[in-house]
N, C-alpha and C positions, 0 to 999 in steps of 0.2 A: 504493499500500499503506500503511495506517495503522500507522506504526511504533509508536505509543503503546500499542497494544493487544498488542504482541508483546514477550514477555519470556523471558529464558534462565535456566536453573538449572543449575549445575556438577553433574556427576556423576562417580563415581569410574570408574577404567579397567575396561573389560569386553572380552570376546572379540568380534572383528568376523567376521561371516560373509557372504561375497558370494554373491548369487544371481543367477540370469539368467532372463530371460523373464517375469518377474513382479514385483509390488511389494507389499509388505506395508504396510497402513494401519494407524493406531491405531484401537482399538476393534473390531478385526476379529480373527476366528480364521482360521488358514490351516494348511494341511498341507504340509510342505516336505520334499524328498527330497535327500540329500547323497551324493556319490559321490567327490568330491575329497578327498584325505587331510587338507588344512589345514581344510576345513570340517567334516569329520567329527571331527577333534581338538578345534576350537574348541567345538563343540556338546557333545561329551562333557565337556569342561572345565567349560563353563557349568552343564551339567546337574547335574555333581557338587558344584558350589559353590552358588550362589544362583539358578541357572536363568535368570539375566538374560544377554541376548546382544544385540548391535546387528547389525541386518540392513540392508545396503546392496545396491542393484542394480547390477550391471556395466554400463558404457557399451557395451562390446562383448561380446556373449554368446560369441564366438568365443574369448576369452582364456581359456587354461586355467589359468594361475597369475597371478591378479590381484593386482596392488599397490595401494596406497592411492590412487594417482593413476588407476587404472582405475575407481575407484568413483564414483557421483554424490555430491554434497555433502551431500544431506539423506537420512537413512535413518530407521528405526524402532527404537526400543528395544523388545524383546519379552520375554516370560516363556514358557519351555518347559514346557508343561503335560503333555505325554506324549512318549515317545521310544522307538523299537525299531529293531532292525536285521533285515534279511531280503535274501536273494538279492544280497549284496555291497554294499547300500546302506543308509543310515541314514535313517529316517523320524522327523520330529518335528512335533508340533502346537504351535504357537506363538500367543500371544495378544498383538496389538500394543498398546503402552501409550501412546507418545507420539513426537513427531518429535524427532530429535536431529541435532546437528552434531558432527564430530570436531574437538576442540580441540588434542589433541596425540597424536603417533604414538609409541606405547611400544615395540611390537616386531612384527616381521613373521615371526619363526620361534619356535616351530614352527607358529604360526599367527598371524593379525593380532590384535594387542591395541592399544587406544587409549583415550585419555580422551575422554569426550564430555560435551556439555551439552544439557540438554532445552530445547526450545523450546515455551514456554508462550503460550497464546492467551487473551486476556481474555474473560470471559463476558458482557461488556457489548455486546450486538449492537445495530446500529441497527434501526429499526422495519421497513424493507423486508425483513430477514432472514427474518422470520417468514412473510410472504406468499410469498417464493421457496421456503422449506422446505415450505409447504403444497402448492405447486405441484408441488414434487419428490416428495413423498409420494404425491400423486395419480397422477403419471406412474408411479411404482414400482408402485402397485396395478394400473394399466392393463397394464403390462408383464408382470405376473405372470398376469393374466387371459388376456393373449395368448399365454401358454405359455413365458415366460421362466423358466429355471432358477435357482433359489436355495435355500440351506439353510433349512430349515423354521423353525428358531429365528430366523435373520435376518429371514425374512419376517414372523413374528409380531411381532417387536420393532419393525419399521419400520412395519408395518401399524397398530400401536396408536396411533401418533401422539404418544407420550410419549417423544420422543427429542431430545436436544440437537442444535441445527443442525450443529454441527461434526462430531459424531458421525454424524449422517445424511448428511452429504456424504461422509465417509469410508466408511461402510457401503456406500452406492450406488456410489461410485467403485471399490470393490473387486470389484464384480460386474458392472459396466457393460462391454459389449463393445467395447473400444478397444485401441489399440496400447500396448505396455509404456512407450514414450516419452512418450506423452500421460498415462498413469497417473502416471509420475515427475513430470511437471509439476504434476499435481494434488496430489501429496505435497508439492511444493515451494511450492505456493499457500497462503501463510499466512493472509491475510484471508478470514473465513468467507464473507463475501457474494461475493466473487470466486469462491471455490471452489464455492459452491452454484450459481452461474450457469453455470460451465463444466460441472459435473456434469449440471445440468438440460438444457443444450444437447445433451450427449452422449446422455443418455438419451431425450431427445425424438426424436433422429435413430433410435435403436434402435427405439423405439416405432413410427414410421413404417414402418420395414423390417419389423417383425412384423405390422403391420396389412395391408400389401402381400402378404407371405407367406400370411397367413390368407385373404385374399381370393382369391389364386390357388389355394389349397388348397380353398377352399369351391366355387370354379367347377370344379375339376378333378373333385372328388368328385360334384358334381352332374351333370357331363358323363358321368362314369362310371356313375352310377345311371341316367341316361337312356338310355345305350348298353345296359345290361344289361335295362332295361325294354323298349326296342325289339326287342333279340334274342330276349327271351321271347316278346313278341308275334308276331314274325316267325315263330318256331318253332311257335307255336300256329296262325298262319294256314297255314303250309305243311302242317301236319298236317290241317287242315280241307280245304284244297285237293286233298290227296292223297285224302282220303276222298270228295271230290265229283268227282275226276277232272279237276280244273282245272289249267292251267299257271300257274306263277307266273314272272314275269319277274325275280325277285331283285334284283341289283345293276344290272341293264340298264335304261336309259331305254326308252320305247316306240319311240323312233326307232332306237335301236341294236339293240333286239330284232328289229325288222322288217327292219333292214339284213342282220343275220347270216342270218335265215331266207331272205331273198331271195339273198344271196351263196351259200349252201349249195345252194338249188334251181337256180341258174344255172351252178354251177361245172362241171357235166357229169361229176360223179364217178362212178366205178364204184360198185356196190351196196355193196361191203364198205367202201369209203372213205366214203361217205355216211353208212352207219350209225355208223362212228367219230366222224364229224363231229357227227352228232345226238346221240350220247351226251355228248361233251364239252360241246356247247351245252347240254344239258339239266344237266349239273353246273354250268355257269356261271350258269344261271338261278336255281339252288337255293343259290347260294354267297353268304355274307355279304359286304356291301359292303366290309368290312375285311380280308377274306381276301387275303393278298398272292398266293395262287395264282390269283386271278381274272386278274391281268395275264399270267401264263404261258399260261392257257388261251386268252385273247384272241389272243396272238401265235401260238399253235398253230393256231387257227381261220383266222386270217389267211393263214398259209402254205397250209393245205389248200384254202381257197378261191381263192387266187391261182396255184395250180399249173395248168399247162395240161394238164388230165387228157384233153381231147378237141379241143384246138385244134391244128390241123395245117397246116403251109405247104403250098401247093398245088405238086406237083412240076412243074418245068418241063424234063422229061427230053427234051431235043432234042440229038442227036448233033452237028448242025452248029453250033448255038449253043454247045455245050460247047467244040467245037474252036476256034471263033472266040475265046471269052473266054480260053482258055488260051494261045492263040498271041498274043493282045493283051497279056497280062499277064507272059508269060515267054518268053525266048528260049532255043533249044536244049532240053536235057533231053527228047530225042526219045523214048527208051525209057520214062522216067517218064510222059509225056504219053500215050503208046500204052496203057500199062497203065490209065491212069485213064479213058481213053476207052472202053477194054474194060469196065471197071467200070460205067460209066454205061451203055453198051449193055446189059449183062445187066439192070441195074436197070430199064431201059426195058421190055424183053421181059417180066420178071417182073410189072411194074405191069399191063402190058396183058393178061397172062394172068389175074392176079387180078381185074381188073375185069370180064373176061368170065365167070370162075366166079361173081363176086358177082351179075352180071346174070342168069346162068342158075340161081341159087341152088344152086350146087354147093360143098358144104362140102369144104375142102382143109386144114383144120387137122392133120389126123393123116395127112397124106400122106407117106409113108416116104421118098421120092425127093426131096422138095422141099428144096432147098439152102439153108443158112442164110447171112444176110448175112456178107459179108467185111469184115473190119477191116483197113484199110490202115495200114502202118508205114512212113513215110519215113526212111530212114537215109542220112546224108551229112554232110560237114563243115559247119562253120557258114558261113552267108551264101550258101548255093547256091539259096535259095528255097523251103525245105520248108514254112515257116509261111505265106508268101505264097500258095502254090499251094493250100494248103488254103481260103483266103479266095476264090480263084478258083473252086474246086469248088463252094462254097456260092452264089457268084454265078450260076454256070452252071446250077444246080439250082433256083435261085430260093428257097433256104432261108435261114434265120437262121445266122450264124456265131458259135460261142462258143469261146473259147481259155481253157484252163486250164493254167497253168504247173505242172508237177510238180517242178522243180529244188529240191532241199533239203527236200522235204516228209518228214518222219518219223513223223508221227502219224497212225494209221489214221482217227482222227476227222476229219481234213481231208478224207478221202474219204467216209465213212459218216455223219458227224455225230456230235454228242454225244447222249447220253439226255437226256430232258426233266427229270430229277432234278437235273442240273447247273444252276447259276446262270449265266444268260446263254447257255443252249444254243442251237444253230442247226443247221439241216441241213448235210450235207457239201458240198463245192464242186460235186459233179456235180448235185445237186438245186438248188443256188443257181444254177447256170449255166442249167439248164432252165427255171427260173422267170424268170430275166432275158431269155432268148431269147423267152419268150412262146408258144412252140409245144412240142410233143412230139416233133417230127422235125428238129431243128436239125442242121447240121454241127458236131460237137463235136471240137475239137482238143486232144489231150493232149500238150502241149508238153515236151519234155526228159524223155521217159519213162525214159531211161537213167540220170537223176540222182536217182531216187527213193532215199531212205536208209531205214535200219532202226534202231531203237533200243528201249528198254524200253517204249515207248508202244505198240508193235504194229508191224506189217509193212504199210505202205500198198499194196505191190505185190499183196499177197493180198487187200486189199480190191477192188482193181480187177478181180480175176478175175471176180467176179460181175457187175460192169458190163459187162465186154467178152465174156463168154462168151454166145454167142446161145442157148444151152440154158438159160441161167438168168436173163438180164437182162430176161425178160418180167415177172419179178416181183421186181425189185430192191427190197429193203428198207433204207431209211435209218433209222439209230437214232432220229433225231428224229421223223420222220413216223409211224414205226411201222405203216405201211401200204404195200403194195407199189406200185411204180410201174413202168410199161412202158417199158423203154428199147429195146426191139427196133426201133423205127422211127427211133432216133437214129443218124446215120451217123458213128461214131467214127473219127478218124484220129489216129495217133500219131506222134510225130517223136522222133528221137534222133541221136546223133553216132556212137556206138559200138554195134554190134549185141551184141556179146559182154557188155555190161554190163547188158542187159535181162534180168530173171530169166526162166529157161527156160519156167515155165509161162505167163507172159504171151507171150512170143516165139512159143509154139506156137499160140496163138489169133489171131495176125496174120499177115498177108501182107506180107512185106517188099518195098519198092520202094526200089532204092538210087539216091541222087542223086549222080552223079559231080561232081568239081570241074570248073570251067569251064577251057577252053583259052584261050590268048591272043587267038585270033580271036574266040572267043565272047565274051569280055570286052570287046573292042573293040567288037563289034556292039551288047551289052548298053549299053555307056557312050554310044554314038551315039544309040541309039533310046530308051533309057529314062533313064539316070542323068543325063547332062548336060542334056537338055531339062527334067528335073525340077529340078534345082539352079538352073538359070537362072531358071526361074519362081518358085521359092521366095525367091531372092535379089533379085527385082525387076529383073532384067536382061532381061527379054523384050523391052521396047521398045527396048533398045539393040543387039539382035540380035548378041549375043557368041557366037562359034563357037570351035571347037577342031579342028585338023587331026589326021589320023590319026597322023601321026608323034608329035605331042605325046601323044597317048593312049597309044601304045605305050610311050613313055618313062615315063609315070606307072605303067603296068601292070608294066613290067619293073624299074624302078629304085627305085620308091617303095612297091610293096606286094609281099608274098609270101604269098599265100593261095589256098585253093581257091575261096572265094565272091568276092563283090564289095563287101563292107562297107566295107573300108579303102579301096578304090578310090573309092567313093562319098564318103568322108570326105575324101579328097584333092581330089576335084572340088569339093566344097563349100568347101574352103579356098581354092581358085583363084577360085571364085566371090566369096568374101568379099574377097579382095584386090582384084579388079576393081571390086566395089561401092565399097569405100573410095576408090579413085581416082576413081570416078565422082562421089561425094558431095563429095569434095574439088576437083571440077572440074579435074582434072589429066588430062593425056594417058594413055589407056589404050588396050590392044590390041584391035581388032575380032576379030581371029582369034588364039588362043592357040597359040604355037608352042614348040618345045623351049626356046629361050632364056628364054622367059616362064616355063616350068615350073620352071627352075633358079632363077629370080629370086623366084618365089612360094613354092616348096616347099623351097628349100634345097639343100644337097648331096644327092647320090644316097645312099639308104639301102641299097641291094642291087646286087649285081653278078652277072652271069651267068657260070657256069663252063662253058668249052668243052672238050671232050675233045682231046687231041693228035691230029693227023692220022696220025702214025707211033708205032709202038711204041718205047718207050724201055726200055733195060735198068734194072732196079731200080724201075720205076714201073708200076702197075697201075691200071686204071680200073674202079670198082665203081658201081653204081647202088643208090640207097636210096629207099624209099617214105616220104614225109612227108605231114602234114596238108595241105601246100600242092601235093602232087603228086609229082613225081620230083626227085631230086637226084643229081648226079654227085660222086663221091668219089674222090679220088686216094690210092692206097695205096703208100707207099714201102717198098722192102724193102732191108735192108743185111745183107751177109753178113760173117760175122766167125769166127775160130777158135773151136772149141767141141766139144760132144758131138753135134752134129747135130740139136738140138731146135728148136722154134719158139717164139718169144716174141712176143706181141701187146701192143702199147701203144696208148694213146689211148681215147677214149670210144666203143668199138665195140659195137654190139648183138650178140645172140647169133647172128643170121642171118649177119652179116657175118664173125663169128669162125668160124662153121661153113664159110663159103665159103673163108676163109684156110686152114683145115686141110685142106680138100678139095683146094685147089691144092697144098698142100705135099705131101699124099700122092701126088698125080698126079705131080708133078715127082720124087719119090723113085722111084716105080715106073717112071719112063720116063728115068732117068738116063743109061742107055747110049744111048738114041737121041737124047737131047739133047745127049751129048757132056759 
């Protein structure tokens, strides 16, 4: 800094105003708004006297009651030219005069007052200042041409070129788009040459940004005009082709156009569905390439073309094969297997009869005595093989198997799909399952049908009625596809745990087959023939020929599980295999045959104990039977006789049936008191 060019001139005391977020430069006009009481009082006082005020920028704009130490050291002395109040704020137009320093603090109440000195800059500039000034003037003109906003009077003054270099630097600094801290540094930069260089640097950067913005804007405008021109030409072309009866491929490439035509032709759609597909395809060909609906139509056409409208799995309806498959996959369940075999036998006879009628061209669609397909519903406790026997039925018939879990479903759209007006809409899970199967006659298992819920989004069980009702499912309508799909050839099987929890309307359309829990002997045979060999194979123990004796299996069944099915039994057998596999991997001694002592070592203490009824009746003790999910249970009911009014008091967690039994026994005892003595 050339200190010889910098001079100061003492000034009398004046009101000081703190501003935030802006800087007032000498030689510039500024409009300021004041809301804080001290600032308003200072401006009013100055306006009533000689209109001279000192303006300093706050270091931290968040400070609400700034002191002298909260202000930058260099400020601007200004003259208030206009002033007005509106909406709780005071507005003033000020004109910056010169840079000032505070020399002495006079007062901080009711507003800031200080003695200041004016900083004067010599008018003797070095030769290079003129060159920098010319460059800055050119940059300013360029920025105005690029759209920079500035006061018209300021523009006219700076464009004229007859401006002092110091004033030029201050004028441009006041309108250049930079941070407040950088503007304050420019105010504190006293040498004119250095100030001009900094302002030129900042304005040059802003001009570069404006040029980039203008280039982007020009390209965007050109692209928009091109799109509008193409859209107009496309509409003209479409009109001409409609007049000539020609087809426009629109947004589709020739390859994509041919592919969709081929898909629609080879999909084997019914006439109504094909007409719908061709209508949507025509819409797609006439659509603008930038129309977002094009993606939705493509997705819809893909679903229509990929649905198995005419693809059928060839039925392998052999009674002997079905019996063999069921016996291989499941032990016991005699009654359930018998009913399934009967179902398959009826299907075999109906298929044979239908084939003969088709061969002889006999139409039987309206035959009044033709029975409708039966929908099976397997009801039983968890783990008894309801889901797995459905897979066995599909294997026995040579059909695809689809499983759909209904547990917790509360939205009807899960069954029937969403309408295409929704973003991300898809068909319901029934149609999705049919598409994944790839045939129109799979074995479709509706698992946990008793767990369907209902809320404000609809009743899924009502949506299932159409799918399961043989009178209606020939024309099942999914909300997404909006065309009928024939579900009459699908073999639906439902499963559940509690029959009473299934809605009555659904229950009425199904034939219930009850799956009882397994007895201990049945669990033993299932373990020996199915579960243990499976776990040995899964845990890599097949080569080590690990076996388990019957007593050990009985121990696991009786003491470590309490269930109607065999899921926990299989988990315990898997745990035993893991223990043995660990011993084998560590090359430690392991048992070749698992015995009872090994069970206790591998599985820990017994979890359950069997309750045996007393051989002889005891006074005050009665034996009851209770039905549980795991089968039956013995309950001991103790009776105590005490003085009173002859009433019966029941304690404990007894069910309604057990309470009724106790009251019946009490009534019988009272009615036979003479005979009982």
